C-alpha positions in Angstrom: -13.8 32.6 22.4 -10.5 34.1 22.9 -7.4 33.1 20.8 -5.9 30.9 23.6 -9.1 29.0 23.8 -9.1 28.5 20.0 -5.6 27.2 20.1 -6.4 24.8 23.0 -9.5 23.5 21.1 -7.5 23.0 17.9 -4.9 21.0 19.8 -7.6 18.8 21.4 -9.2 18.2 18.0 -5.9 17.1 16.5 -5.2 14.8 19.4 -8.6 13.2 19.1 -8.3 12.7 15.4 -5.1 10.7 16.0 -7.2 8.3 18.1 -9.8 7.8 15.5 -9.9 4.4 13.8 -8.9 5.6 10.3 -5.7 3.7 10.7 -7.7 0.4 10.6 -9.0 1.1 7.1 -5.9 1.7 5.0 -7.8 2.5 1.8 -9.8 5.3 3.5 -6.7 6.7 5.1 -4.9 6.7 1.7 -7.8 8.5 0.1 -7.7 11.2 2.8 -3.9 11.6 2.5 -3.9 11.9 -1.3 -7.0 14.1 -1.6 -8.9 11.6 -3.7 -11.9 11.8 -1.4 -13.3 14.7 -3.6 -12.8 12.6 -6.7 -14.7 9.6 -5.2 -17.6 11.9 -4.1 -17.9 13.3 -7.6 -18.1 10.0 -9.4 -21.5 9.1 -10.9 -23.6 6.7 -8.8 -25.4 3.6 -10.2 -28.8 4.3 -8.7 -30.2 1.0 -10.0 -27.7 -0.8 -7.7 -29.0 1.0 -4.7 -32.7 0.5 -5.5 -32.4 -3.3 -6.1 
């Protein structure tokens, strides 16, 4: 792809991300804005809870 095509594609991606329903879930949006998503993914998981 040429550079103009990359720029056009990036603009379209940003426009589509604005339409995604992340605004409905304020907690998820806040995690994404503050960068705490990585922290949440690294937390230990209680496997017994998932198996029961």
